[in-house]
N, C-alpha and C positions, 0 to 999 in steps of 0.2 A: 473414468474421471481422473483428471490430473490433480496432483497436490502441488501447491505453489509455496515457494519461500519468498517472504516479503522483506524488502530492504528499503529503508527510508534514509535519504541523504539529508540529515538535519541541517547541513549548511545551505541547502537549496530551499528548504521548506519556509514558506512565509505565513503559514497558518491560515490559509483560506478556508480550510475545513471541508472542502468538497469530498475528500475521501471519507470523512466521518459521516457525511450526509448520505453518501452512496452505500457505504458498508459499515454502519455503526457498531456492529458486533466485532468488527476486525480493527477499525481505526478509531482513534480519539485524538482530540487536540488537548495536549497537556496544559498544565498551569502556566508554563512558560510560553504558550502560544504556538508550540511546534507540534506537528503530528507525530503520533507514536502508533505502532502496531500493537494491538492487545495480545496478539499471538504471533509466533514466528513463521508458522506455516498454516495453510488453509486449503481446502478443496473447493471453496466457494468461488465461482467464476466472477463474483462481484469485485474481487481484488483486481482483476484485469481492467474492468471499467473504471475503477477508482484510480488506477495508475494512468490510464489513458486520459482521464479528465483533470489530472493534477496540473494546474496552470504553470507550475514551476518545474515540472518533470522531476520531482523529488522522489518518486516511488518507482522502484524497479521490482519486477516480479519474475521469478525464475521457476521453470518447471523442475520440480525436485528430482524426478527420475532421470531426465536427460541433462540437467544443469544449464540448459539453454534459456536465454532470456525470453520470456513470454510477453512481457509488456514493459 
């Protein structure tokens, strides 16, 4: 199982909240309407789906072991 590093580009996020719906234990929409990661890393594959479904492509997910972008 892979562990992923989660990066959110706050300048791209428009607060749609899709990430928080798909992986609420990992993402939340903060009071300013911008998504935040509750954790910096996760082994939950839901982070890949959340990144893929972000309409603004504001979420990048990197494989922690290889450093390569996974989503």
